[in-house]
TORBA-222603 format. One record per residue: x, y, z of N, C-alpha, C, CB in turn. Coordinates in steps of 0.2 Angstrom, whole numbers, plus 2048, in hexadecimal, padded with zeros to 3 digits. Glycine has a CB too. Example, Ala and Ser with C-alpha at 12.3 -4.5 7.8 and 13.67 -1.06 7.14 Angstrom:
8427E482783E7EA8278427F08278397EA82D8407F58238447FB8248408008278467FD81D
//
This chain:
77980C7A67788077AB7758017A77738097B17787FB7A87767F57A476F7F37A777B7EF7A576C7EF7A37657ED7A57667E77AA7617EA79F7607E67AD7607E17B37637DA7B07597E07B67677D77B476A7D17B27707D17AE7657CD7AE7727D77AB7787D77A777D7D97AC7777DD7A27837D57AB7887D57B078F7D57AC7887D07B67937D97AD79A7D97AA79F7D77AF79C7E07A67A57D57AD7AA7D27B17B07D77B17AC7CB7B07B37D97B77B97DD7B77BE7D97BB7B77E47BB7C47D97B87CA7D67BB7CF7DC7BC7CD7D17B77D27DD7C27D77E27C37DD7DF7C67D47E87C87E37E07C37E97DD7C57ED7E37C87ED7DA7BF7EF7E27CE7F27E87D27F97E67D47EE7E97D87FD7EB7D28047EB7D58057F07DA8097EC7CF80A7EF7DE80D7F57E280A7F57E980C7FB7DF8097FC7EB8077FD7F28007FC7F480A8057F47FF7FD7FA7F87FD7FD7F38027FA7F77FD8047F68087F87F280D7F57F080B7EE7F68147F47F48077EA7F18047E47EC7FF7E57F78017E07EC7FB7EB7E77F77ED7E07FB7EE7E97F27F37E18007F27DB8047F37D88077ED7DD80A7F87DD8097E87DB80C7E27D78077DE7E180F7DE7D98017DE7D67FC7DA7CF7FA7DD7DA7F57DA7CE7FB7E37C87FA7E67C37FF7E47C87FA7EE7C68067E47C180B7E27C080B7DB7C58127E47C48097D67C38087CF7BD8037CE7C98067CB7BD7FD7D27B87F97D27B17FC7D47B97F37D67B18007D97AB8047DC7A98087D67AD8087E27AD80C7D37AB8107CE7A880D7C87B18147CB7AA8077C67A78037C17A17FF7C27AD7FF7BE7A07FE7C979A7FA7CB7947FD7C879A7FA7D27928037C878C8057C578B8047BD78B80D7C67918037BA7918017B378F7F97B27978037AF78F7F67B778D7EF7B77937EA7B878A7ED7B17997ED7BA79F7E87BA79F7E57C17A57EC7B97A07DF7C17A17DB7C77A87D77C779B7D67C97AA7D57CC7B17D27CC7B27CB7C87B37D07D37B77CB7C47B97C57C17BF7C27C47BB7C67B97C07BB7C47C57B87C87CB7B87C37C37B17C97CB7B87BD7D07B77B87CF7BC7B27D17B07B57D47BE7AF7D37C27A97CF7BF7A37DA7C47A67D07B87A37CC7B479E7C57B579E7CE7AD79E7C27B67A47BB7B77A57B87BE7A57B87B37AB7BD7C37A47BC7CA7A57B97CD79F7C27CD7A87B57D279F7B37D779A7B87DD79A7AC7D979A7BB7DE7A07BF7E47A07C57E27A57BC7EA7A37CB7E37A37D17E27A77D57E97A87D67DD7A37D67EA7AE7DA7F07B07E17ED7B37D67F47B57E67F07B17ED7EF7B47EE7F57B87F27ED7AF7EE7F57BF7F07FA7C37F77FA7C57EB7FB7C97FB7FE7C28027FE7C28068027C78057FF7BB80C8007C98108037CD8178047CA8117FF7D481A80A7CB82080C7C882680B7CC8208137C58258097D282B8097D78308037D68288087DE82D7FD7D48327F87D48367F87CD82E7F17D483B7F47CD83F7F47C783C7F17C28467F07C983D7F37BC83A7F17B68327F07B683D7EA7B482F7F57BA8287F57BA8247F57B48267FB7BF8277FA7AF8237FB7A98247F57A58268017A58297F27A582A7EC7A08267E67A38327E97A18257E57A98207E07AB8197E27A98207E07B38177E87A98117EA7A68107E879F80F7F27A78157EA79B8157E97948157E179381B7EC7908187DD7978187D67968117D379781D7D379B80D7D679C8067D479E8027D67988047D77A48037DC7957FF7DF7908007DA78A8017E678E8067D77898067D37838027CD78480E7D17828027CA78A7FD7C478B7F67C678A7FF7C17927F47CC78D7ED7CE78C7EB7D07857EC7D47917F07D27817EE7D377A7EC7CC7767F47D57767EF7C77787EC7C17757E57BF7787F17BB7777E47C077E7DD7BF7817D87C377E7DE7BF7887DA7CA77D7D57CF77A7D47CD7737D87D677A7D97CA76F7D87C87687D37C27687DE7C77657D47BD76C7D07B776D7C97B976E7D37B27727C87BE7727C17C07747BE7C376E7C17C577A7C17C876B7BF7CB7657BD7C675F7C47D07627C17C175E7BF7BC7597B97B875B7C57B77587B77B87627B17B47647AB7B97647B37B176B7AC7BF7627A77C47627A67C77697A17C07607AB7C776D7AB7CA7747AF7D07747AC7C57797AE7D47797B27DA7797B57DA7807AE7E17787BC7DC7817BF7DD7877C27E47877C47D77887C17E878C7C47EE78D7CA7ED7917BF7F47907D07F078F7D67EF7927D97F67947DB7EC78E7DA7F779B7DC7FD79D7E37FD7A17D78007A27E78027A17ED8027A57EC8087AA7F38027A17EC8077B07EC80D7B57F280D7B97E580B7B97F28127BE7F78127C37FD8167C07F980C7C58038157C48098197C380C8187BC80D8187C980D8127BA8108117B380C8147AE8118097B28058147AF8018187AA80281F7AA7F98167AB8038227B08048297B180B82B7AE80482B7B88108277AF8168297AD8188277A581C8257B18148227A381682079C81081F79881A81979C80B82379880582279480682278D80082879680A82778A80B82778380F82178180F82D78181381E78581781878381381278381D81778880E81278880980C78880580C78180580D78E80281277F7FE8117798028107737FA81877980981277380D81176D80F80A76D81381576E81180777281380077280D7FB7738187FF7788087FD7768027F87777FC7FC7748017F677E7FB7FC76E7F580076B7EE7FD76C7F68017647EF7F676F7E87F37707E67F57777EA7EB7707E97F977B7E77FB7817E18017807ED7FE7867DC8007837D68057827D680B7867D08017837D980A78D7D98107917DF8107957D380F7967E28167967E881779A7E681D79F7EE8197967E681C7A57E48217AA7E98217B07DD8207AC7EA8277B27EF8287B87EB8277BE7F282F7B87EE8277C47EB8267CB7E782C7CD7F08257D07E78327CA7E38377CC7DD8387C87E783E7CB7DC8337C37D68347BF7D182E7BE7D88367B87D28297C37CE8237C27C68257C47D081E7C77C582A7C77BE82C7C77BA82D7C17BD8327CC7BF82E7BB7BC8307B57BB8297B17C08347B17BD8237B47BD81D7B07B681B7AD7BF8187B57B181C7B07AA81A7AC7AA81E7A67A481C7B17AB8257A67AB82979F7B082679A7AD8307A17B682479C7BB8217987B981A7957C282079B7B68167997B38107977AE8117927B080C79D7A98167937A481778E7A781978779F81D7917AC81E7887AF8207817B381B77E7B48267837B78167827BA81177F7B580C77B7BE80D7847AF80B77E7AB80777B7A88097747A58057807A88107747A581376E7AA8157687A181A7707B081676A7B58197667BB8147657B78207677BF8157607C581175F7CA8167627C68107577D08127637D68167667D681776E7D681D7637DC8177707DC8177787DA81E77B7E381677A7D781D7817D48237857DA82478A7CD8217887DD82A78A7E282B78F7E08317937E982D78B7E183079A7E083579E7E58357A47D98357A17EB8397A37F08387A97F18407AB7F68367A67EC8447AB7EC84A7AE7EC84A7B57E684F7AB7EE8507B87ED8517C07E78567C07F48547C37E18547C07DB8587C07DB85D7C67D58547BF7D78637C47D68687C97D28657CF7D386E7C67CC8617CC7C885F7D17CB8597D57C185C7CE7C98587DB7CC8527DF7C784C7DE7CB8547E77CB8477DC7C78407DA7C383E7E07CC83B7D87C583F7E67C183C7EC7BA83F7EC7C583D7F27BA8457EA7B38497EA7AE8467E57B48507E97B18427E07AD8407DA7AC8387DA7B08427D47AF8357DF7AE82E7DF7A882C7E37B482B7E37A58267E279F8247E67A18227ED79B81E7E279D8217F179E81F7F87A28187F779881E7FC7A78177FC7AB8117FC7A680B7FD7B08118017A78057FA7A47FF7FB7A67FD8027A57FA7F57A27FD8077A57FC80E7A67F580F79F7FE8127A37F080C7A47E980D7AB7E680B79F7E580B7B07E780E7B77E680C7BA7E18117BB7EC80B7B77DE8167BA7D981A7BC7DD8217C07D68177C07D98257C27DC82C7C77E182B7C47D68307CB7E18267D07E68257CF7EA81F7D77E28247CF7F18207CD7F581A7D37FB81A7C67F981B7D47FD8147D88028127D58098117DD80080D7D780E8137D48158127D981A8107D08178187D981C80A7DE8218087DC82880B7DF8228007E182B80E7E08328117E483780E7E18328187E983580A7EE83A8077F18378017F483B80D7F283B7FC7F68397F67FB83E7F47F08387F07FF83B7F08058407ED80B8417F28028467EB8108447EF8168457F381984B7F181A83F7F281C84F7F681F8557F48278547F681C85B7F882984E7F883084D7FA83584D7F58308477FE83384A7EF83884A7E983F8467EB8398517E783E8407EE84483C7EF84783A7E88428357F384D83A7E885183A7E284F8347DD85983A7E384D82E7E184C8287DD8458267DC84F8227E284082B7DD8398297DE83582D7D883682B7E58308297D582C82C7D082582F7D382B8277CB82482D7D981D82F7DC81B8367DB81D82D7E381F83B7DC81D8427DB81B8437D48238477DD81E8407CF81C8417C881683D7C682283F7C48158377CA80F8337C88098347CC81182C7C880A8367D28048377D780383F7D88058347DD8078437D680684A7D780884D7DE7FF84C7D68068537DF8088567E68048537EB80685E7E58068547F18028527F77FB8557F88078537FE7F78507F97F08527FA7ED84F8007EB8517F47EA8528057E784F80B7DF84F80A7EA8528117DC84A80B7D584A80B7D284D8127D284280B7CC8508117CA8548177C784F81D7C48588157C78518237C584D8287BF84A8287C685182F7BA84E8267B384B8267B28458217AE8508247B584681B7B58408167B883A8197B884280F7BE83B81C7C283581F7BD8318247C88378227BB8358297B783282E7B182F82C7B58388347AD8328277A782F8247A98288217A483481F7AE82881D7B08228197B281D81F7B68238157B681F8247B881A8297B281782C7BC81D82E7AD81B82E7A78188317A381482C7A281E8337A38158267A08108217A380A82179F81381A7AA80A8217AE8048217AD8008277B58068217AC80382D7AB7FF8337A47FC8337AC80483979F8008317987FE8307987F882C79480382E79C7F782779D7F28227A17EC82479F7F481B7A37EC82A7A77E682D7AE7E782E7A67E18297B17ED82C7B87EE82E7BA7EF8357BB7F482A7BF7EC8377C17EC83E7C87EF83F7C07E58427CB7EF83A7D27F38397D27F78337D87ED8397D47FD8347D580282E7DC80482E7D080882F7DF8038287E68068267E580C8227EA8008237E78128257E78188217ED81881C7E881E8267EC81A8167F181A8117F382180E7EE81680B7F982180C7FB8278098038278077FB82E80E80482A80180C82A80081082D80580D82E7F980D83280881183580F80B83681481483B80D80983081680283081A80383582080082981C80983582380A83982980B84082880F83682E80B84282180B84981F80484C81F80F84A8197FF8478207F884981F7F684F8247F38438217F38548217F085A8257EA85C8227F58608257E48598257DE85A8227D985F8257DA8538227D58628217D18678237CB8648277CE86C81D7CA86782D7C48658317BE86982F7C68668387B88678317B286B82F7B28728327AC8678327B58738377B687A83A7BB87E8377B787A8427BE87C8327C387F82E7CA87F8317C188782E7CB87B8367D287A8397D58758357D18798417DC8748377DF86F8337E286A8397E58718307E08638377E285E83C7E885B83A7DC85983C7EC85883E7F285483D7F084D83D7F78558427F484883B7F384183B7F183E8427F883D8387F58418477F483F84E7EC8408507F98428537EA84684F7E38488517DE84484D7E284F84F7DF8428467DB83E8437DB8378467DD83E83B7E08348487E082E84B7DC82D8517E882B84C7DD8338557D983385B7D18338597DB83985F7CF8368547C88378527C68308507C783C84D7CA82D84C7C88268497C882184E7CE8248447CC8218537CC81D8597C581D85D7D181E85E7C182285C7BB82385F7B581F85C7B982A8607B681D8567B18198527B08138557B381884A7A98128577A780C85A7A88068567A080C85D7AC8008587AD7FA8547B37FA8507A77FA84F7B78008507BE80084D7C37FE8527BF80784A7C67F88517CB7F58567D27F78557CA7EE8567D37F884E7DB7F984D7DB7FF8487DE7F384A7E18028487E38078447EA8078427E280E8477EC80883B7F28088397F380E8347F58018367F98108327FA81482D8018138297FA81C82F80181482380781381F80681681880880B81D80B81981581281981781481F81981681681181881F81E81B82582282182882081B82482982382E82182983181F82C83382682983681A83383282783683482E83583B82F83D83282E83583F82983584782A82E84982D83684A82482984582D82284782F82084383581D84582982584083982383D83F82484284582883684181E84584681F84B84B81D84885281A85084A81F84C85781E84985E81784786082084F86381284B85D80B84985F80984285C80684E85C80C84085680A83A85380E83485780D83A84B81483685981883185D81482F86381F83385E81283586780E83486D80883086C80C83A8708048318667FE82D8647FF8268657FC82F85E80582386380681C86480681986B80D81A86180781E87080681C87780081D87A80C81F87A7FB8218767F582387A7EF8208767F582A87A7F081E8707EA81B86C7EA81386C7E981E8657E68108707E78088707E680586A7E28058757E18088667E080585F7E680685A7DA80885C7EA80A85B7F080B8577F58068587F38128587F68018537FA7FB8548017FD8547F97F784E8057F985880C7FA85A8117F885480E7F786080F7FA84E8137F88488137FE8438107F184581980084181980683D81E80583781B80C84181C80683182080682B82380D82A81D80382582A80D82B82D81482B83381382682F81783283381582083881481C83E81881D83681581484481681E84A81981F84F81A81984E81682584F81581585281480E85A81380F85181A80A85D81681386481681486681881B86881A80F86C81581D86F81782487481C82387181182887681E81D87B82381C87882A81B87F82181687B82F81F87883681E87A83881787B83A82388083681488283980E87D83680888983680C87B83080987682D80487083080587682580586D83180B86783480D86683B80A86683481486C83F80A86C84580786B8457FF87284980986F8407FD86F83F7F586883D7F387483A7F38648397F785E8377F685883D7F785C8317FA85B8427FA8568487FC85184580185384A7F585384180584E83F80A84C84481085183880E85184881184F84E81684F84B81D84885081485284681F85384382585A84082684D83F82885C83F82C86383C82D86283583086784183186783183186782B83486582C83C86D82783386883183E86783384586083584786C83984885D83884385683A84485283384485383F83E85382F83F84F82983F85082584585282583985782584885882184E85482485486082285085482B85485082E85A84882D85985183685984682D85383F82B85283D82485483C82C84B84181F85284081985584081885C84681485284581B85F84581B86783F81E86A84C81F86983D82486783782786A83182386983682E86783082086382A81B86282A81686782A81985B83081386883080D86D83081087483780986C83181687683081887C82881A87D83481F87D82581C87881E81D87881A81787981B82187381C81287581980B87581F80687581580A86E82080387B8267FE87B8257F88778267FC88381F7F687581F7F087081F7F28698197EC8728217F88678217FB8608267F785C8238028608247F48568287F18518287F684B8267EA85082E7F684882F7FA8428307F683C8357FF84382E7F88368307F68308337FB82C82A7F282C8367FA82683980082383B7FD81B84080282683D80281783F80181184680381083B80580B84A80080C85180180B8538018038567FC80F8578058018598057FA8618057FA85780B7F68647FF7F786B7FF7F786E8017F086D7F87F98748047F08778057EA87480C7E68768007E58728107EA8708177E887681A7E586D81C7ED87681E7DF87C8217DC8808247E187A8267D78878227E188B8257E688C8227EC88982C7E788881C7EE8898197F488F8157F48838147F58938157F98998127FA89880C7FF89F8177FD89E80880089E80380489D80580C8A47FF80489F80B80D89E80E8148978108158A381481589481381088D81581088980E81188B81880A88A80980E88780380F8888008168897FD80A88E80181988F7FF82088B8038248977FF82188A80982388680D82787F80B82788681582587C80982287580682187580082687380481A87A7FB82587A7F582987A7F78308807F182787E7FC83287E7FE83987880083C88480383A87480483886E80783A86980183B86B80C8358697FC8368647F68378667F383E8657F283186C7F283F86E7EE84586C7F284B8767ED84586D7F884B86B7FC8518637FD85286E8038518607FE84D8587FF84D8557F984E8568038478567F484A8527EE84A84B7EE8478527EB85184A7EA8428447EA83E8407E483F8457EC83783A7E483F8357DE83F8347DC83882F7DF8438357E08338337DF82C8377E582882C7DF82B8397E382283C7E881E83C7E68178437EA82083C7EB81383C7EA80B8427ED8098357ED8088467EA80584C7EC80284D7EB7FB8527EA8078507F07F78507EF7F08577F27EE84A7F37ED8597F07E885F7F37E585C7FA7E18627EF7DF8607FF7E185E8057DE85E8037D686380B7DF8598067D38588057CC85680C7C98538007CA85880F7C48578157C184F8167BF85B8177BC84C81B7C184581C7BE8468237BA84081E7C48448227B38448277AF84182E7B28418267A88458337B184283A7B384383B7BA83B83A7B28468377BE8488387C584F83B7C68478327CA85183F7CB8578427CB85D83D7CB8588467D185C8377CF8618327D086382F7C986082E7D585F82E7C586082A7BF86682D7BB85982A7BA8678347BB86C8377B78728387BB86A83D7B48738367C18788387C687E8337C48768377CD8848367C588A8327C488B82D7C98918367C38908297C98928247CE88D81F7CF8948287D488A81C7CA8858177CB8898117CD8828157C488680D7D28898087D58898017D18868067DC88E7FE7D088E7F87CB8887F37CE8947F47CB8857EF7C98807EB7CB8837E57D087D7E77C58897E37CF88B7DD7D388C7E07DA8927DB7D088E7E67DB88F7E97E28887EA7E58937F07E18837EC7E187C7ED7E487A7E67E68787F07DF87B7E17E28787DA7E487B7D87EA87A7D57DE8827D97EB8857D77F18837DA7F788D7D77F08827E17F78807E57FC8787E37FE8807EC7FB8747E27F986D7E07FA86D7D97FE8697E07F48717D57FC8717CE7FF8737CE8068757C97FB8787D280887A7D380F8757D78138817D780F8727DC81086D7DF8148677DB81586B7E68108647D781085F7D38118607CD81585C7D080A8667CB8168677C581B8677C882286F7C381A8697CE8238687D182A8617D282B86C7D882A85D7D58278567D78288527D08298537DB8228547CB8258507C58268527C282D8527C08218587C282F85A7C08368567C483B8617C18388557CA83B8517CE83F84A7CD83F8527D683E8477CC8398407CA83983F7C383C83E7CA8328437BE83B8427B883E8437B88458487B383B8487BC8488487BD84F8427C085284F7C18518407C584F8397C88518347C38528377CE84D8337BF84D82E7BA84D82F7B585282D7B78468357B38538377AE8588357B185F83E7AB8588377B78608357BA86782E7BB8688387C286782A7BA8638237BA8658207B386781F7BC85E8247AE8678227A78698217A78708277A286781B7A58738197A587A8167AB87C8207A487E8157B08788127B687980A7B58788147BC8758067B887D7FF7B887B7FD7BF8797FB7B78827F97BF8747F77C68717F07C586E7FC7C886C7ED7CB86D7E77CB8697E87CC8627E27D186C7E47C885E7E57C98577DE7CA8547E87C28547DE7CD84E7D87CE84A7D77C88457D87D58467D27C48467D17BE8417CE7C183A7CC7B98447D17BF8357D07C182E7CC7BC82A7D67C382B7CC7B682C7C97B18287CC7AA8297C97B38207CA7A58247CD79E8257D479E8237C97998207D87998267DF7988247DF79481E7E279482A7E579281C7E678E8167E47878177EE78E8157E478481D7E277D81E7DB77C8217E87798227D87778207D17768237D277682B7CF76F8217CD77A82E7CD77B8357D17808387CF7758387D57848337D97898357D57908357DF78A8317D77958397D579C8387DB7A08387D079E83E7DB7A68357E17AA8347DF7B18377E37AA82D7E57B48387E47BB83A7EB7BF83A7E17BC8417EB7C583D7F17C983D7F27CB8447F07CF8397F87CB8467FA7CD84D7FA7D584D8017CB84F7FB7D88537FC7DF8538027E284F7FD7E285A8077DD84D80D7DF84A80D7DD8438137DC84D8077DB8408057DA8398077D38378087DF83580A7CF83B80C7C88398057C48388107C583F8067C08328007BB8318017B68368007B882A7FB7B38397FB7AE83E7F57A983D7FA7B18457F67A383E7F179E83C7F07998427F279A8367EA7978437E97928497E378E8477E87968507E278984B7DC78584A7D678884E7DD77D84D7D078884B7CB78C84E7C578B8497CC79384F7BF78D84C7B978D8487B87928437B378D84D7B479083E7B37958387AE79B83B7B07918327AE7A08377A97A58387AC7AA83D7A37A283A7B27AB83E7B57AF8437B87B68407BA7AC8487B87B683A7BB7BC8377B87C38397BA7BC82F7BC7C783B7BA7CE83E7B97CE8457B37CF83B7BB7C88497BB7C88507C27C88527B77C28537C37CB8587C97CB85C7CA7C485F7CA7D18617D07C28607D17BB8637D87BC8687D27B585E7D87B986D7DE7B88717E17B286F7DC7B98797E87B286E7EB7AC86C7F27AC86F7EC7AC8647F57A686F7FC7A58718007A386B7FC7A08778057A786A80A7A586480E79F86680E7AB86280D79A86281179386381779285F80C78E86281779585981D79485581E79985081D78D85182479B84E82679F84882879B84282B7A484B82479C83D82579883782879D83281E79583482A79B82C82E7A082882A7A682683079C8218247A58258207AB82381A7AD82781E7AA81B8197A982C8137AA8318147A883880D7A782D8107A983C8107A684380A7A184380F7AC84880B79C8478067978498047998518087908487FE7988527FB79A8597F679585B7F97A18597F47968627EF7928657E97978677F178E86B7E37968657DE79A8667DC79A86D7D87998617DC79F8717DA79F8787D37A18797DF7A387C7D17A68767CA7A78767C97AC8707C87AA87C7C27AC86E7C07B18697BB7B586C7BE7AD8627BB7BB86B7B67C086F7B37C486A7BA7C48747AD7C786C7AA7CC8677AE7D28677A37CD86A7AE7D58617B37DA8607B07E08647B47DC8597B57E38677B37EA86A7BA7EE86A7B17E98727B97F58697BF7F98697C47F786F7BD8008697CA7F786D7CF7F68737CF7FB8787D67F5870
//
């Protein structure tokens, strides 16, 4: 523990999903007892962590590009008699630890997403010894049991990881190899963390997991709870106004969870449910384990349970073997289901995944054309959804000041960013607003009233 007044600076750059954002927060919590506080830039930091994601195309090359720039900064600091610890964490570190130390020997620490509870020990070893410290094991002990209590003061919106890992083994995905097998945190630990977050000012909690709706946690009485039962228990926490969960898999959307959307007022009417393709042939090749028809039925059931339900999704175009007819099936699914938001990408091979070695790889030009067509349709649907909100009154959670003087910002139940003129100091309160206009990336609104927060 550093002496009083000694303070080190920590800069964490985070790529990828909200689980990586959560992991970055926990790494900061783990390092706080060593005297590390937040730095705004790498230049002012005593330690820099790159928390990486392996999902996006050329993810590792982006990391190595960043490491090249940080090497110069690290050298400058050393020449000035200062030390900077450089760490690479997350899924790229898990998948390519040896490659990182070979190509970037100036990196001090490489650690996978299952081992960041060991970060203080690795920092200590890196400070004493030469050579990179590498830990990309899948340890027997559960990291959540060894982490300090979460720093509860995270603002009105907080993230809470309840599940990690994946047993689905989709043909295109590295997550089972970088995050390991599915693990569900126990009920008591989740409820305790949620209560601490609410006590620290959180008014909305988003539950996180690679397959969050596959969560099945052990309760204190030894029984096993489903996600729907957990949501009902979380909704009873005084002061918690909103609940969300992401990312879900269609195979794990059971009837009880669908019904929960109609019976839990705090559960927001917006769900991210990746479908990836509208072609059953491609879905089978992806090893998704669901059909387009099942996805259609789930969407219909969700909207029957909660008529104002909006969906977002993920799509991959150009998976090996995808034909023009398969792409047309995806376009037809999008037209029929309708999405308020979606993320779409070209297929790109990930080393070690089954699809990387499959024949019938789709030419890049064809993937580009299909992606542009799909994204144009998805953008039209998103714009139409936002325009349909104009004139509607709804309750929003205020999250802080807007971009311009006199503005306040918040999020609608459907996760859209919204801004309006209003007094400062309202973050964490609910407000009734009227949506006035749909802008390219947000909504503008008129504040009708701001009220003390109470559970819905």
